[in-house]
KEVEXRO-481968 format. One record per residue (C-alpha): residue number from 1; residue in three letters; x, z, y. Coordinates in nm, 4 decimals. Example, Ala and Ser with C-alpha at 12.3 -4.5 7.8 and 13.67 -1.06 7.14 Angstrom:
# residues 2
ATOM 1 ALA 1.2300 0.7800 -0.4500
ATOM 2 SER 1.3670 0.7140 -0.1060
***
This chain:
# residues 338
ATOM 1 MET 1.9824 1.7653 0.6611
ATOM 2 LEU 2.2841 1.5360 0.6761
ATOM 3 ARG 2.2797 1.2225 0.8889
ATOM 4 SER 2.5932 1.0368 0.9885
ATOM 5 LEU 2.5661 0.7702 1.2557
ATOM 6 VAL 2.8022 0.4754 1.2864
ATOM 7 GLY 2.6939 0.2542 1.5730
ATOM 8 SER 2.3275 0.1801 1.5045
ATOM 9 GLU 2.3657 0.2487 1.1339
ATOM 10 MET 2.2541 0.5668 0.9624
ATOM 11 CYS 2.3557 0.7158 0.6299
ATOM 12 ILE 2.0529 0.8687 0.4617
ATOM 13 ARG 2.1623 1.1369 0.2176
ATOM 14 ASP 1.8657 1.3659 0.1514
ATOM 15 ARG 1.5391 1.2336 0.0145
ATOM 16 GLY 1.2252 1.4207 -0.0829
ATOM 17 ILE 0.9123 1.3274 -0.2775
ATOM 18 ILE 0.5812 1.4945 -0.1859
ATOM 19 GLY 0.3176 1.4533 -0.4553
ATOM 20 LEU 0.4243 1.3965 -0.8159
ATOM 21 GLY 0.1238 1.2135 -0.9579
ATOM 22 ALA 0.1001 0.8743 -1.1275
ATOM 23 ILE 0.2652 0.6683 -0.8522
ATOM 24 SER 0.5653 0.8945 -0.7868
ATOM 25 PRO 0.7821 0.7692 -1.0780
ATOM 26 LEU 0.7942 0.4240 -0.9169
ATOM 27 HIS 0.9425 0.5784 -0.6030
ATOM 28 ILE 1.1801 0.7973 -0.8001
ATOM 29 ARG 1.3125 0.5102 -1.0120
ATOM 30 ALA 1.3548 0.2842 -0.7082
ATOM 31 ILE 1.5666 0.5490 -0.5331
ATOM 32 LEU 1.7744 0.6217 -0.8424
ATOM 33 ASP 1.8230 0.2483 -0.9063
ATOM 34 ARG 2.0007 0.2312 -0.5704
ATOM 35 GLY 2.2412 0.5002 -0.6869
ATOM 36 GLN 2.0928 0.7539 -0.4466
ATOM 37 LYS 1.9901 1.1151 -0.4966
ATOM 38 ILE 1.6580 1.2933 -0.4595
ATOM 39 THR 1.7280 1.6405 -0.3299
ATOM 40 ALA 1.3760 1.7856 -0.3010
ATOM 41 ILE 1.0405 1.7445 -0.4758
ATOM 42 CYS 0.7036 1.8979 -0.3950
ATOM 43 ASP 0.3773 1.9446 -0.5798
ATOM 44 VAL 0.1141 2.2198 -0.5899
ATOM 45 ASP 0.1590 2.2180 -0.9678
ATOM 46 ALA 0.4900 2.3976 -1.0390
ATOM 47 ALA 0.4907 2.2733 -1.3986
ATOM 48 ARG 0.4758 1.9157 -1.2744
ATOM 49 CYS 0.7794 1.9763 -1.0528
ATOM 50 LYS 0.9769 2.1074 -1.3480
ATOM 51 LYS 0.8657 1.8175 -1.5671
ATOM 52 ILE 0.9754 1.5561 -1.3119
ATOM 53 ASN 1.3055 1.7354 -1.2515
ATOM 54 ASP 1.3775 1.7400 -1.6245
ATOM 55 GLU 1.2504 1.3893 -1.6974
ATOM 56 PHE 1.4689 1.2250 -1.4337
ATOM 57 ASN 1.7517 1.4820 -1.4357
ATOM 58 LEU 1.7143 1.5188 -1.0596
ATOM 59 ARG 1.8317 1.8765 -1.0089
ATOM 60 ALA 1.6182 1.8692 -0.6956
ATOM 61 LYS 1.4943 2.1763 -0.5104
ATOM 62 GLU 1.1311 2.2427 -0.5991
ATOM 63 TYR 0.8571 2.3168 -0.3464
ATOM 64 SER 0.4878 2.3931 -0.3842
ATOM 65 ASP 0.4157 2.3646 -0.0087
ATOM 66 TYR 0.5066 2.0460 0.1756
ATOM 67 ASN 0.5302 2.2385 0.5029
ATOM 68 GLN 0.8178 2.4396 0.3600
ATOM 69 MET 0.9997 2.1236 0.2516
ATOM 70 ILE 0.9604 1.9607 0.5923
ATOM 71 ASP 1.0493 2.2778 0.7850
ATOM 72 SER 1.3567 2.3389 0.5672
ATOM 73 GLY 1.5593 2.0802 0.7574
ATOM 74 GLU 1.7000 1.9651 0.4237
ATOM 75 VAL 1.5494 1.6147 0.4009
ATOM 76 ASP 1.6108 1.2973 0.6020
ATOM 77 VAL 1.3314 1.0960 0.4395
ATOM 78 ILE 1.0129 1.1884 0.2573
ATOM 79 HIS 0.8027 0.9727 0.0264
ATOM 80 VAL 0.4319 1.0600 0.0509
ATOM 81 CYS 0.2577 1.0097 -0.2840
ATOM 82 LEU -0.0422 1.2354 -0.2246
ATOM 83 PRO -0.4208 1.1869 -0.2428
ATOM 84 HIS -0.5470 0.9725 0.0439
ATOM 85 TYR -0.6915 1.2435 0.2659
ATOM 86 LEU -0.3547 1.4215 0.2928
ATOM 87 HIS -0.1514 1.1228 0.4097
ATOM 88 SER -0.2220 1.1652 0.7790
ATOM 89 GLU -0.1385 1.5333 0.8112
ATOM 90 VAL 0.1865 1.5019 0.6162
ATOM 91 ILE 0.2953 1.1923 0.8108
ATOM 92 CYS 0.2277 1.3629 1.1435
ATOM 93 LYS 0.4105 1.6791 1.0378
ATOM 94 ALA 0.7189 1.4898 0.9200
ATOM 95 LEU 0.7338 1.2622 1.2233
ATOM 96 SER 0.7115 1.5658 1.4525
ATOM 97 LYS 1.0417 1.6753 1.2937
ATOM 98 ASP 1.1878 1.3223 1.3271
ATOM 99 ILE 1.1931 1.2808 0.9490
ATOM 100 HIS 1.1509 0.9258 0.8195
ATOM 101 VAL 0.8395 0.8641 0.6082
ATOM 102 LEU 0.7482 0.6103 0.3428
ATOM 103 CYS 0.3807 0.6555 0.2578
ATOM 104 GLU 0.1647 0.5195 -0.0200
ATOM 105 LYS -0.1481 0.3265 0.0780
ATOM 106 PRO -0.3829 0.3796 0.2462
ATOM 107 LEU -0.2190 0.4877 0.5693
ATOM 108 ALA -0.5371 0.6776 0.6650
ATOM 109 ILE -0.9048 0.7052 0.5705
ATOM 110 ASN -1.0715 0.7096 0.9138
ATOM 111 PHE -1.0115 0.6145 1.2749
ATOM 112 GLU -0.9390 0.9734 1.3779
ATOM 113 GLN -0.6463 0.9849 1.1374
ATOM 114 LEU -0.5197 0.6477 1.2585
ATOM 115 ASN -0.5228 0.7745 1.6165
ATOM 116 ALA -0.3338 1.0900 1.5185
ATOM 117 ILE -0.0681 0.8915 1.3334
ATOM 118 GLU -0.0237 0.6471 1.6205
ATOM 119 LYS 0.0362 0.9386 1.8586
ATOM 120 ALA 0.2897 1.0889 1.6164
ATOM 121 VAL 0.4710 0.7554 1.5846
ATOM 122 LYS 0.4983 0.7192 1.9629
ATOM 123 ASN 0.6412 1.0711 1.9963
ATOM 124 SER 0.8964 1.0436 1.7130
ATOM 125 SER 1.2366 0.8822 1.6750
ATOM 126 ALA 1.1785 0.8443 1.3002
ATOM 127 THR 1.0545 0.5414 1.1077
ATOM 128 LEU 0.7180 0.5241 0.9291
ATOM 129 GLY 0.6779 0.2703 0.6493
ATOM 130 VAL 0.3770 0.2023 0.4265
ATOM 131 CYS 0.3656 0.0676 0.0705
ATOM 132 PHE 0.1992 -0.2717 0.0636
ATOM 133 GLN 0.4322 -0.3673 -0.2172
ATOM 134 ASN 0.2521 -0.6879 -0.3197
ATOM 135 ARG 0.4041 -0.8520 -0.0131
ATOM 136 TYR 0.7343 -0.8307 -0.1994
ATOM 137 ASN 0.6232 -1.0104 -0.5156
ATOM 138 ALA 0.8180 -1.3322 -0.5744
ATOM 139 SER 0.5055 -1.5487 -0.5757
ATOM 140 VAL 0.3789 -1.4021 -0.2482
ATOM 141 LEU 0.7150 -1.4487 -0.0770
ATOM 142 TYR 0.7198 -1.8081 -0.1970
ATOM 143 LEU 0.3745 -1.8696 -0.0514
ATOM 144 LYS 0.4624 -1.7032 0.2782
ATOM 145 GLU 0.7467 -1.9511 0.3197
ATOM 146 PHE 0.5315 -2.2395 0.1931
ATOM 147 PHE 0.2639 -2.1767 0.4567
ATOM 148 LYS 0.5121 -2.1234 0.7403
ATOM 149 GLY 0.3925 -2.3295 1.0365
ATOM 150 LYS 0.0661 -2.4211 0.8622
ATOM 151 GLU -0.2783 -2.2982 0.9603
ATOM 152 ILE -0.4916 -2.1512 0.6831
ATOM 153 THR -0.8600 -2.2213 0.7403
ATOM 154 ALA -1.0129 -2.0759 0.4253
ATOM 155 ALA -0.9121 -1.8078 0.1766
ATOM 156 THR -1.0630 -1.5779 -0.0812
ATOM 157 ALA -0.9645 -1.2898 -0.3068
ATOM 158 ASN -1.1446 -1.1748 -0.6194
ATOM 159 LEU -1.0746 -0.8433 -0.7894
ATOM 160 VAL -1.2746 -0.7704 -1.1052
ATOM 161 TRP -1.1568 -0.4482 -1.2651
ATOM 162 GLN -1.2846 -0.1562 -1.4696
ATOM 163 ARG -1.2748 0.2060 -1.3587
ATOM 164 ASP -1.4896 0.4378 -1.5679
ATOM 165 GLU -1.6033 0.7976 -1.5427
ATOM 166 LYS -1.2864 0.9144 -1.7181
ATOM 167 TYR -1.0723 0.7543 -1.4480
ATOM 168 TYR -1.2551 0.9353 -1.1692
ATOM 169 ALA -1.2366 1.2616 -1.3595
ATOM 170 SER -0.8556 1.2362 -1.3617
ATOM 171 GLY -0.8366 1.3846 -1.0114
ATOM 172 ALA -1.0775 1.6086 -0.8227
ATOM 173 TRP -1.0341 1.3929 -0.5105
ATOM 174 ARG -1.1169 1.0619 -0.6757
ATOM 175 GLY -1.4513 0.8991 -0.6077
ATOM 176 LYS -1.5318 1.1319 -0.3186
ATOM 177 LYS -1.5728 0.9854 0.0292
ATOM 178 GLN -1.4351 1.2998 0.1931
ATOM 179 TYR -1.1058 1.2797 0.0046
ATOM 180 GLU -1.0567 0.9192 -0.1058
ATOM 181 GLY -1.2108 0.7597 0.2015
ATOM 182 GLY -1.3957 0.5008 -0.0050
ATOM 183 GLY -1.3912 0.3333 -0.3432
ATOM 184 VAL -1.2772 -0.0025 -0.4724
ATOM 185 MET -1.1927 -0.1371 -0.1264
ATOM 186 ILE -0.9643 0.1387 -0.0022
ATOM 187 ASN -0.8068 0.2104 -0.3395
ATOM 188 GLN -0.7756 -0.1072 -0.5456
ATOM 189 ALA -0.8704 -0.4108 -0.3329
ATOM 190 ILE -0.6753 -0.2937 -0.0277
ATOM 191 HIS -0.3722 -0.4920 -0.1482
ATOM 192 SER -0.5706 -0.8161 -0.1831
ATOM 193 LEU -0.7263 -0.7687 0.1598
ATOM 194 ASP -0.3820 -0.6994 0.3039
ATOM 195 LEU -0.2539 -1.0307 0.1704
ATOM 196 LEU -0.5541 -1.2164 0.3111
ATOM 197 GLN -0.4947 -1.0837 0.6622
ATOM 198 TRP -0.1158 -1.1234 0.6309
ATOM 199 PHE -0.1559 -1.4927 0.5560
ATOM 200 CYS -0.4596 -1.5709 0.7714
ATOM 201 GLY -0.4183 -1.3315 1.0640
ATOM 202 MET -0.6553 -1.0653 1.1883
ATOM 203 PRO -1.0168 -1.1840 1.1853
ATOM 204 GLU -1.2673 -1.1445 1.4684
ATOM 205 THR -1.5782 -1.0228 1.2837
ATOM 206 VAL -1.6951 -0.9090 0.9410
ATOM 207 ILE -2.0223 -0.8927 0.7530
ATOM 208 ALA -1.9936 -0.6681 0.4469
ATOM 209 HIS -2.2011 -0.5151 0.1700
ATOM 210 CYS -2.0795 -0.2149 -0.0313
ATOM 211 SER -2.2645 -0.0537 -0.3214
ATOM 212 ASN -2.2339 0.1698 -0.6250
ATOM 213 ASN -2.3691 -0.0265 -0.9187
ATOM 214 SER -2.2310 0.1431 -1.2280
ATOM 215 LEU -2.1376 0.5026 -1.1478
ATOM 216 GLN -2.4329 0.6449 -0.9593
ATOM 217 GLY -2.4304 1.0214 -0.9839
ATOM 218 VAL -2.0590 1.0143 -1.0741
ATOM 219 ILE -1.8994 0.8949 -0.7484
ATOM 220 ASP -2.0245 0.8827 -0.3895
ATOM 221 VAL -1.8187 0.5747 -0.2915
ATOM 222 GLU -1.8567 0.2036 -0.3581
ATOM 223 ASP -1.7615 0.0423 -0.6876
ATOM 224 THR -1.8474 -0.3058 -0.5546
ATOM 225 ALA -1.7845 -0.4710 -0.2180
ATOM 226 TYR -1.8181 -0.8088 -0.0466
ATOM 227 GLY -1.6742 -0.8995 0.2907
ATOM 228 LEU -1.7000 -1.2193 0.4961
ATOM 229 PHE -1.4384 -1.2277 0.7734
ATOM 230 SER -1.4452 -1.4899 1.0510
ATOM 231 LEU -1.1156 -1.6255 1.1840
ATOM 232 LYS -1.0243 -1.7295 1.5362
ATOM 233 ASN -0.9640 -2.0873 1.4197
ATOM 234 GLY -1.3239 -2.1237 1.3015
ATOM 235 GLY -1.2409 -2.0636 0.9368
ATOM 236 ASN -1.2942 -1.7510 0.7302
ATOM 237 PHE -1.1786 -1.5490 0.4362
ATOM 238 ILE -1.3898 -1.3701 0.1777
ATOM 239 ILE -1.3149 -1.0758 -0.0462
ATOM 240 ASN -1.5092 -0.9818 -0.3582
ATOM 241 ALA -1.4140 -0.6634 -0.5390
ATOM 242 THR -1.5660 -0.4570 -0.8166
ATOM 243 ASN -1.4653 -0.1784 -1.0522
ATOM 244 SER -1.7825 -0.2128 -1.2589
ATOM 245 ALA -1.6609 -0.4771 -1.5060
ATOM 246 ALA -1.6287 -0.3995 -1.8760
ATOM 247 SER -1.2622 -0.4983 -1.8609
ATOM 248 CYS -0.9916 -0.5813 -1.6073
ATOM 249 PHE -0.9246 -0.9447 -1.5166
ATOM 250 PRO -0.6322 -1.0961 -1.3235
ATOM 251 ILE -0.6698 -1.0855 -0.9466
ATOM 252 VAL -0.7234 -1.4328 -0.8031
ATOM 253 LEU -0.6332 -1.5333 -0.4472
ATOM 254 MET -0.6900 -1.8806 -0.3053
ATOM 255 PHE -0.5752 -2.0302 0.0238
ATOM 256 GLN -0.6457 -2.3646 0.1853
ATOM 257 SER -0.4979 -2.5417 0.4857
ATOM 258 LYS -0.5708 -2.8937 0.6070
ATOM 259 THR -0.3160 -3.0327 0.3629
ATOM 260 ASP -0.2704 -2.7807 0.0831
ATOM 261 ALA -0.4690 -2.5802 -0.1711
ATOM 262 VAL -0.3090 -2.2827 -0.3434
ATOM 263 GLU -0.4249 -2.0521 -0.6223
ATOM 264 LEU -0.2505 -1.7343 -0.7275
ATOM 265 SER -0.3990 -1.5987 -1.0491
ATOM 266 GLY -0.2146 -1.3088 -1.2036
ATOM 267 ASP 0.1376 -1.4399 -1.2638
ATOM 268 ASN 0.0421 -1.8058 -1.2238
ATOM 269 LEU 0.1005 -1.9890 -0.8965
ATOM 270 ILE -0.0639 -2.3283 -0.8592
ATOM 271 VAL 0.0031 -2.5421 -0.5501
ATOM 272 ASN -0.2003 -2.8598 -0.5041
ATOM 273 GLY -0.2932 -2.8605 -0.8726
ATOM 274 LYS 0.0589 -2.8094 -1.0088
ATOM 275 PHE 0.2287 -2.4996 -1.1452
ATOM 276 VAL 0.5218 -2.3955 -0.9301
ATOM 277 THR 0.8532 -2.4064 -1.1161
ATOM 278 LYS 1.2219 -2.3846 -1.0375
ATOM 279 SER 1.4458 -2.6912 -1.0446
ATOM 280 ASP 1.5199 -2.6346 -1.4134
ATOM 281 GLY 1.1493 -2.6407 -1.4958
ATOM 282 THR 1.1100 -2.2680 -1.5632
ATOM 283 PRO 0.8469 -2.0677 -1.3758
ATOM 284 ILE 0.9461 -1.9428 -1.0333
ATOM 285 PHE 0.8483 -1.5978 -1.1479
ATOM 286 GLY 0.7636 -1.4630 -1.4868
ATOM 287 LYS 0.5567 -1.1695 -1.5978
ATOM 288 GLU 0.7093 -0.8617 -1.4386
ATOM 289 GLU 0.6597 -0.4928 -1.4927
ATOM 290 TRP 0.4118 -0.3098 -1.2750
ATOM 291 GLY 0.6152 -0.1646 -0.9923
ATOM 292 VAL 0.8641 -0.4449 -0.9191
ATOM 293 GLY 0.7097 -0.4813 -0.5740
ATOM 294 HIS 0.7679 -0.1117 -0.5099
ATOM 295 ASN 1.1319 -0.1482 -0.6031
ATOM 296 ASN 1.1807 -0.4375 -0.3615
ATOM 297 LEU 0.9894 -0.2663 -0.0797
ATOM 298 ILE 1.1751 0.0631 -0.1135
ATOM 299 ARG 1.5081 -0.1205 -0.1212
ATOM 300 GLU 1.4242 -0.2928 0.2075
ATOM 301 PHE 1.2959 0.0312 0.3622
ATOM 302 TYR 1.6328 0.1975 0.3072
ATOM 303 ASN 1.8262 -0.1119 0.4076
ATOM 304 CYS 1.6381 -0.1082 0.7382
ATOM 305 LEU 1.7074 0.2610 0.7933
ATOM 306 GLU 2.0737 0.2286 0.7082
ATOM 307 ASN 2.1278 -0.0780 0.9271
ATOM 308 GLY 1.9157 0.0207 1.2256
ATOM 309 LYS 1.6559 -0.2512 1.1652
ATOM 310 LYS 1.2789 -0.2401 1.2065
ATOM 311 PHE 1.0875 -0.2011 0.8802
ATOM 312 PRO 0.8197 -0.4740 0.8827
ATOM 313 ILE 0.5300 -0.2723 0.7371
ATOM 314 ASP 0.5145 -0.0060 1.0051
ATOM 315 PHE 0.2152 0.1832 1.1468
ATOM 316 TYR 0.0872 -0.1116 1.3483
ATOM 317 GLU 0.1105 -0.3545 1.0575
ATOM 318 ALA -0.0306 -0.1186 0.7939
ATOM 319 SER -0.3166 -0.0035 1.0169
ATOM 320 LYS -0.4585 -0.3577 1.0296
ATOM 321 THR -0.5883 -0.3491 0.6732
ATOM 322 VAL -0.7230 0.0047 0.7067
ATOM 323 LYS -0.9171 -0.1049 1.0164
ATOM 324 LEU -1.0643 -0.4010 0.8261
ATOM 325 ILE -1.1834 -0.1717 0.5478
ATOM 326 LEU -1.3337 0.0793 0.7897
ATOM 327 LYS -1.5168 -0.2059 0.9637
ATOM 328 MET -1.6515 -0.3186 0.6239
ATOM 329 TYR -1.7878 0.0315 0.5693
ATOM 330 GLN -1.9502 0.0225 0.9135
ATOM 331 SER -2.1124 -0.3173 0.8603
ATOM 332 ASN -2.3912 -0.2409 0.6124
ATOM 333 GLY -2.4848 -0.6102 0.6143
ATOM 334 GLU -2.4597 -0.6530 0.9918
ATOM 335 LYS -2.1940 -0.8487 1.1816
ATOM 336 VAL -1.9313 -0.6120 1.3246
ATOM 337 ASN -1.6617 -0.6986 1.5764
ATOM 338 ILE -1.3046 -0.6124 1.4772
***
C-alpha cells in the first residue's frame, strides 16, 4: 500500500475492485478515464477475474477472497460492487484497516447493518462513499441550483419498469429478501427516492404499501410499492414504483414550490412549462450513456480523497434513503414515524 501525504492531500496509488458483475465496468472505466491504475480485482469466479483483466488490460492481481485482498495491505481504496447483503461486512472489514471504500447502493439492507457500518466509520480514519450517481446528472445539478433557497412543498417520482423471471434468475441472490433486502424499492427506485429526499429533506412519517403482483412464486420481495411521505413544512412527497410493466418507461420526477413547477422526464427537463435550454437554444443536457453519473461521482470521490475534502455522499447521507426504504417495509399500510 503506497500513500504519500503532502499537507492534507493524499496520493492514492492502489485501487481494488471487489465484485466483477454488471456494474463493475462502470467503476473500472471511470478509474481508467482518470489515467489511474487498478492493481487488484476480486471475484469468487476466477474466470471472471481473468476476463476482466484481459478485457481492460489491467494486469491486476487476482483474488477470489476479499479478505485476502484487504489483508494484503496492497490497496488504498476498494470499490464494492457486490450483491447487497455483502456490502456491510466488506465495508466494515475495509474500514477496520483504514482503507477507503466506495460502495454501490444500497449501503445496507437492515438496521443492524447500518449500525455496524456507523460504528466502523467512527472507528476509522478512512473515507466511505456511496454511489447515488443520479445526483451528478446535469439535469439534477441544474435543478439543485434552481431550487436553492426555495421550499419544495410537493414532489413525486414514478418508476414504471419491467423485470421478468429471466432477470431474477441472473443471480442467485436476486429477488430474495435475505440477500437483496427487498425488491423494486431497494434496487431500482432507491435512486428516485434519494432524489426526493435530497431535494425535499427528510420526511417525518410514511404510509406505504408493498406487494408482489406479477412474480408470485418467483421472488419473495415486492415488485410494486407506494409511499406517502409527510414533510415538516406540511407538504409531502409520493413515490410510485413497479417492475411489473410490460416495458420500461422513462422515470418521471416532479417538484413544486410556491412559485415553480418542474418536471424531469427521462432526458427532458421542463421548468414552469418550458424546456430548459442553454443560451444558444440547445438542450442543457442531451441523451447520455448509462453510467455518466458514475463517472462524475467517482471523479469527485477521488478528488475529495486527494485534496483532503469531505465526500458529500458519506455514511450519514447515504443512510437516509436506506432508512426511508426500511420504514416503507415496516409500514404495511400504517403510518410510521421516521
